[in-house]
Residue, then its C-alpha position, 0 to 999 in steps of 0.5 A: m245899299k240904297v234901294i227904292l221901295l216899290t210897295d208898302i212893306p210893314k215895319v220896313g217902309n212906304k212906297y217910294d221911300v229911299k232906304d238904306f239896307k244891308e246888301g244881303y237883305a236888299q238883294n236877296v229879299l227886297i230886289a229878288r221879290g220885286l219889292a224894291c229897286l236899286a237907287t241909281k241916279a236914273e231911278l231917283a230921277k224917275l221917282e222925282d218925276r212920279k212925285k211931281q205927277t202925283q202932286k199935279k194930279k192931286e191939285n187937278e182933282i181938288k180944282s175940278f172938285a171945287e168947280l163941281i161944288a160951285s156949279v152944283g151948289n147953285k142948281v137944284i138937280t131934278i130927278k123924275v121917278k115913278a111913285n104912287e099917289k101917296g108919294h112913295l117911290f117904287k124904287s129908291v133913289g141912291p148915289h148912282d141915280v144922283a151921279l147920273a142926274i148931275k152928269e146929265i144936268v151939269g155935264i160933270e162926271i162925279d164918282e158915286k162914292a163921293i156922294i154921301m146920302e141915305h137912299i131917298k124913298n119919298i117925293g120932295s126936296h132933299k139935301i145931299s153931301i158931296k165929299k172928296g178928301d177934306k173938301r165938302g159941299e152940299c147939293e139940293i135934289e128935287i124928286i118929282k113924280n114922272 
């Protein structure tokens, strides 16, 4: 009996795999627990649509990330913070602050998890990395006293 797995099942298969199982196991275990559905023509067509949508979404994310790197790579992102006379910050600058500054200056929203950096604790110029999947870009951040 052919079924489409709806979730990843260890030692059985991955999500959206079409597998052939014995009828008892497929109906009593997989379908009864909501882990799979019967592989009818309609369900297989839906599966193909989901795969195409997922592929388009990945392509759009890669394209938007490339645009982000191109727009941010040419600019110096300036962040104004409070600091003492020696240049030490009262509050460190982290990925959240950088993401907000990029959104404010460039106008493109970026996920904090994509920004790879150490927390900045001093005034000055710093390089950070922006990574998504296997794509990677760099950006320069200028921390100035407010």
